[in-house]
C-alpha positions as CSV (number, residue, x, y, z in Angstrom):
1,M,-83.7,-1.1,3.6
2,S,-84.9,-1.2,0.0
3,D,-87.9,0.8,-1.2
4,E,-89.6,-2.2,-2.8
5,P,-90.9,-4.9,-0.4
6,S,-89.6,-8.4,-0.7
7,A,-92.0,-11.2,-1.6
8,R,-90.0,-13.4,0.8
9,L,-88.7,-13.2,4.4
10,S,-85.3,-14.8,5.0
11,S,-84.8,-17.0,8.1
12,D,-82.9,-14.1,9.7
13,E,-85.9,-11.8,9.1
14,V,-88.3,-14.4,10.6
15,L,-86.0,-14.6,13.7
16,A,-85.9,-10.8,14.0
17,L,-89.7,-10.7,13.9
18,K,-90.0,-13.4,16.5
19,F,-87.5,-11.5,18.7
20,A,-89.4,-8.2,18.3
21,G,-92.7,-9.9,19.0
22,H,-91.4,-11.6,22.2
23,R,-89.9,-8.3,23.3
24,Q,-93.1,-6.4,22.9
25,L,-95.1,-9.1,24.7
26,A,-92.6,-8.9,27.6
27,R,-93.2,-5.2,27.8
28,W,-96.9,-5.6,28.0
29,V,-96.6,-8.3,30.7
30,N,-94.9,-5.7,32.9
31,K,-97.5,-3.0,32.2
32,P,-100.2,-3.1,34.9
33,R,-103.1,-1.9,32.7
34,L,-103.6,-2.2,29.0
35,S,-106.1,-0.2,26.9
36,P,-108.7,-2.2,24.9
37,H,-106.7,-1.4,21.8
38,Q,-103.5,-2.8,23.4
39,H,-105.3,-5.9,24.5
40,A,-106.4,-6.5,20.9
41,R,-102.9,-5.8,19.6
42,R,-101.4,-8.2,22.2
43,S,-103.8,-11.0,21.1
44,A,-102.9,-10.5,17.5
45,L,-99.2,-10.4,18.3
46,K,-99.4,-13.6,20.4
47,S,-101.0,-15.3,17.4
48,A,-98.4,-14.0,15.0
49,V,-95.5,-15.1,17.2
50,R,-97.1,-18.6,17.4
51,V,-97.1,-18.7,13.6
52,L,-93.5,-17.5,13.4
53,Q,-92.4,-20.3,15.8
54,D,-93.5,-23.0,13.2
55,Q,-90.5,-25.0,12.2
56,A,-91.7,-24.8,8.6
57,L,-90.6,-21.2,8.6
58,Y,-87.0,-22.1,9.6
59,G,-85.7,-21.4,6.1
60,G,-87.8,-18.3,5.5
61,C,-91.2,-17.9,4.0
62,E,-92.9,-16.5,0.9
63,L,-95.3,-13.6,1.4
64,R,-98.6,-13.6,-0.5
65,R,-101.6,-11.3,-0.4
66,P,-104.7,-13.1,0.9
67,R,-107.4,-13.9,-1.6
68,E,-110.6,-11.8,-1.5
69,D,-112.6,-14.9,-0.4
70,G,-110.5,-15.1,2.7
71,N,-108.8,-18.4,1.8
72,S,-105.0,-18.4,1.6
73,G,-105.1,-20.5,-1.5
74,G,-102.6,-23.0,-0.1
């Protein structure tokens, strides 16, 4: 892994993130009790996995820092 973060995720990297997200969600499904912190993380992860499933990301995606006003600028 390089020291400098890439400004772009390849399609393989997006697939790897989806896989990791699904794997962690599956672990949490099998856990009888989750802490409030884990519930919050699970909700955020479910949302992120939904975004990663978008066909628009099939070829990868560009990473941008959000603007200070909260809008993505897109």
